[in-house]
Phi, psi and omega in degrees: 000143181256116185287144172277158178305146182301323184293323179290324180295316181296320179295321177298315180296320180294316181291342177277357180084015179280118197277312188254085189236131186228141179217018178287161185302321184293310180298314178297328183285320185283342175262002179292340184221161171246227177266027182248190181269007192255150180230112173228111185279129174284165173282314181218159172242133177240134174248092192286149176270332179202183183293328178299316178295321177304311180301321179298313182294322173300319178297319178294319182291324179293317184286336180257006183048047178265120177299157184224129178237129176270144185222137172259253179270002177075023179260025179285128185278346193248008180087018187285343189239026178237122186198166180280173173079237185250135173249125175261116178261111184278340191289339188278311188242347185243060183237029181273144164273110187287322177201161177213128182241099182293331178290315178280350180057050173222165176215147177250122185230154166283159182298331182272007179293132181283140180310315185295324178297319178296318178300317180297329176284331184273324189297326176302336181268001179081018175234169182202159174275126190297305180300132184220080179302160179302333181271019186306338183282345183220344179287152183255155179303320179300317175301321178294319177295320179300322183257003188050052179300155185240279177101183186301324192247031175290339176304322182265327195240000173084183179280173171303318182296343178270000185225016170258124182270318184206158179222139164251124184216151182256132175275161176303333179284348182100347178292148176260133168261131174243112189240142164243148184252174179270010185305320184272001176103346180277156178299138179289150177230164178209128177233148185094155172052059186296328178297322182291317182297318181296324174300319179295315178301317183292318180290327176297315180306323184283347186224037181300316180299307183305313184296318187285340184257338186245346186243156181057042183270332173209172195297322187261027175275090183263337188290150183075192175274137183279063183295349179299336180284351183264002183293147182302324178291350176255004172076030184049063186280075183304319184301319182285330178290326178296331182291123180096002180276001167060035177069018182267347184245328184196168178248111186280131180242354176193144180223142167254121185246150176279142173245151185241156182288126175293129185293147182292330182214152180207155169219174176238127177250120176254116182258133176257147182222161181296322183206173177290334181291319178301316178300314177302325181299322189267338189309324183296336182295338189294333177296312181291347179267006174091006180284149175261356181213140172211095187247145185235141169219170173228184189299333185298314180288322176297323181291333176292317179297317182295320178293327181271325186241354179098159179302324180300346184280348189241102176298168186305131173252149175293163183302136179150174174244002178207147187221144167256134172259114187236135182239104167282146177230164177184190187270348180209164177294331180284326176295311180300320179295319178302315177298321180294315183296314183298321177297316182294322179294316183291320189282322183065047178289166176304320186201169178198158170222136167260114189255100180271341178292115182299324177300313179292320177300314181299324180295323181286316176300328180294322177306315184290319178297328183273008183314309185300326179278317180299326180287359181292345171235134187266177181301340178263023177053038172247157180303131174264121186258149173286185184118325169220069186240006177205040169295156181226149174228164173306127193313326184288350176260004198293315184302313179298318180298321181301314185292318176301318185291317171305315179297324178285329173301316180296318186300320183261013178054056176235154177224164180189175181245106182277148176193172176156189184271074186302321177301335181259002182079018187248125184248128172251138179200136172252136193242148180276061170309137183278052187294341182267010185233161179301136177081002183294322176297322177294323179292320175305306183292326178290328183285319182293321175297320179290320181294319177300316179298321178293317176302315180302316183298334177267004179071030187261191180235136185291342172233132180258342176191344185272351185087169185276311178049210180283336186282335187225351182301323178298335185278350183305319179299341174278344180255326186249159180278161177311322184295327180288324178294321180293324174303311178301318179296322179293321178296319177298314179295327175294325192257328184219068192296332182267005175066037184284329184267124174045063181292151179090006184237136177066293181254139182049060191278155168287157176298151184295338183254016176270149177068018179292128187273332181297308174305326176293323179295335178296334179298316181287319189292348175287348179280071192299331185289341179264339191235025172300126185258121186278003178253158181283343182302149175054035184050036181065024183257104186292325176302315176295321184297307190283342174276005168301329179293112177265359180084021181291341172071025178295335179294345179266003191279143171290154177253115176292157182301133181088356173299140177277354185295147179245325188283147344240110192298326182290324177299317178297336179271330189253328191060023179259134183303320182298337178267006173273158175298328178291316182296326179291315182295327176296316179300321179293318180291330174292334177293338184265355185271126179294348186263358189265161173269358175265100197244352179205178186294334185265012180299127177305319184298320180293323180291324174299323177294318182277349188302317183272001170297121180280356187054037182284347181064016178297326179290339180293331173259317188280326179291123180289347177271352178087022174296137172237083187293333182297318180295314180295324179289324179295323181289324180297314182290324178296319178286326184295314187256008177303117180076009184236163178294132179258167178296153180306321180298330180297323177281317184287312181264333177291328181262022191302321179301322178294314175298324183294317177296327176291316182295330179299342175286336177211068186295329185288315181297317178298320174301316181295317180292324178289333179275346178296125191300311182297316184293314183297319188292314185288318182301315187288324181292314180296333177275358179079021183259142179290134180293341183284351185268139174285151176261133182293147175270139179284142175292142179288339176225127181287166181295315182298326169297321177295311190298325184289349178269355185285146175293142173293155181293148183292331177207179180300140175282143182304326183255007178078194186280158172215131180271125175269119181280111188268099174280171185295327181290315176292323182296308194252335186242333182225056179299338175301329175297317177294317182294323176289325175299319178299316181298315181296319186290321180295319180294333177274003173098019182251158170250103179290137174228163176237160180292159185291335176229162180293128179245153187222144181277347181078006189303314184295330176289319179297315187292334178266005178077020176266071196279331180296318177290326183291324177297316185292319178295316183291323172302318179287330179290319178297318180295328182285327187270326187305319180300328182288313184293327179295329179279359182080019176275119182288157177243124183256124175263147183247319174276113190303319182292326176286318177300318176299325179294324173295322182284327188245298191292326180299320180294316185282329183277323182270319179065028181251160177292330179293313178303320180293320179295316180299316178304323177286348180252007178263128182234157166275165185299320179291328180290320179292320184290323184295324182268005181272124186288130184085351181286139173227139180296146174295163186278116174249020178313135179087347175277138172257126184237126169261113186258121173249095177297135168306145179297325173292330175294310183292319192268333184253307192276317183097127185262358186303317177302321177299314180296324180290322174303309184297323180296317181290344181278342183095355180291150173271115191244130171250114178273129174265154175246179177080187184251150178294335178107339178279315172049067175061236183279347185305298187295343182278328186294148174297144185088355187248351194299316184297312183291325178298316173305310184296324177294318176301324179288353179291316181223310190301305181294318177301321183294320184288325178291326183280340185291154178291153187301327182270004178298147177257131177270114176261114184219101179293330184278137182297316180298324179293317182290328176292321180296314184295323177289322182289319190263336183234357180069021186255126177278128174260158177236152181278157177302320178299320179294316178301313180294314181302322179293344182239016171300151185306322183259013182286000000 
């Protein structure tokens, strides 16, 4: 196809009444790829509002011979949702559950409806949508239909094609197909486009023997078109055949799906094995034993979780080096328990655990669900790539297949972290293809061809649920006969004769090694003067760092109330892909592509993508691939403004500790000037501060001045000394927090001390990208603290963001052993109290506490010790998730106020409105307390203040 000029295409779409059309460099760049290895930049991206707009777009594309690709959440691993011409993103405006009928057990949804949204609508009625991919918190039903997605519980509930009752879809010709399927037992029907239906009937009749012998042989045979549903004995079920066609035959505008009864009881049985092969050998037994899920992992992926998130992130696993997670269900807890015991007895695993606690089970399931992200780094600490990540074989062959896969990996010098739907014979693995090295593309292609041949020998499918896409479509002739390939061509010709829809996929495919984005990025990464990465992570390789993002899209997920997740608050506020962690990572990857219009650090498009990043570091903990966008943003700002004039806010807010020290010489005068209407209005605007923000008042006495006046202890403290890290906020704005911390530490048996000179974490310089200054400041602080740490004296941080900077940023920016030693000696107040022998929390029984963990506390430090302190105190605690929205300098800067408020409305403000009048807002972060005071008029307290107020002699 020859594309018309973009300007002409935009004019045609505007005349057709299509409202949300985008062709800017940033949008084209971030939509150029999905969760795959491929980069194909579209001309324009359309976010349709309804089926009429979809029809209008199709009409324009048909008249201008412009290709069209459908996209849901963009989590397709095989390049199914990246294409030239027009990309249709259904997730923005067409994401509603239109109706739900609990009696009929059906729901009608738009294609952009997120799986989790459908589940939230269905679960109160005791029903649910059966297929549940690991990306269920953000994947769309339309995307599931495109790929025939399955998920963890397909063993019990089947694939998407087993759960679609009806479809409304538009053909490339503009005709509408209205299909019902045979899923509910009624004969399938199809209305509209009679010539197309006749063509399908004809091509089916010509290939009956091929269909009956090669297609539909086992449950996870997803590759190619599911033409077994077109057989005469199945009533020409066009609707079920369309499921899994990856948008190459029609564009779905509405779907009716089957719902299943949510079981009354379930449990999790974890079976331990000597190795992953033994787990694969027994996995097929689970279906006959009544399990709805049989998922496998091994020690390799568990070790990644422990290394990244700590031992506490992995609940106790039974003895072994590989595990099956098996879920029996039933009508009662007793029935489920009996099934679990029978299953354990039948399998004869090396060890087992029956996990009845739903929270513990959820933590274990999360390890499995995060597999695609966790596998983004292989055992050799190299990037783990998609491309060969979901092949499937008949389940009875699975153990043998696993052994042969490992042998093939060794032959090609590749490693990965295997996991998958073992009961269904489907293996997921991401591999460290040497795509960043000379000859890497050839090695990638050679392995894919060899792997396809291995799967074919087992009678398997090169795709078990993710679809063929750009990664596997070329491999179909190695799996199917020439007659089957002719069949697929005939189906495509009948439904999309001009090849308008998703070209390069399934029929007449592009080569598997065409359009790979990582090798292209290496052309740019040789320009070391432009891409020097100032952090120690990823060996200082910025290209490798930003390509950690594999596109799994967890940053687009909603956070249920009470969730500890932080990522990604700005996306949840705007619902714009550019404001997600993934969107920002894609923009950075575009800077590394020789084909992109985003060509350097100072690109306006790049800064637009990063502008609404709150630097909350939620992605550093929540993104399973380990993306740290706050770090990348700091590096971009550093490179952009190095040796250049900076925005006013970088001087006003970035140098806040320095200005605070100056203001401390005359705090009353400074406060009076800041409160004067004219001065405040002019000053805030000149400083790049939003005038709607209140300005914090400087304390009339700093904490260190107060501390110097205190009487020394009468005798040695039972637990010795502890250094109170006096950050700028405690020192100049909230000295009461430091005073309360001293009281709590003394009551716990410590002697609080402070450093000889004021030390700083450098955070405000880091967040504004002034990294050279940050290194100097952190270097001085590390030098001041290291002698204390060397003597075994703990350092307690009170402001979470400053404490996190010592624990994380100092290590990454300095890269020295001294910084690592200091980081290991820095604790939060709760961490120190928890490990203090004999310490007991004061009695807080009867207190209602609404806890807003600072985002750096939740994502870098870990809030579990604080939760345990509160639990032991007897307080009733409601923990909030997400970010407060102020996020240090972010919410104060001009242009961010509305988003800052919208982020606060996600959890903080609704919780404060719902809380009892006497409830205490616990917020260790100065910014969190400021946000609550500004937007809700509620004063927050630090943990030190809460505990100090309830000490026995308080």
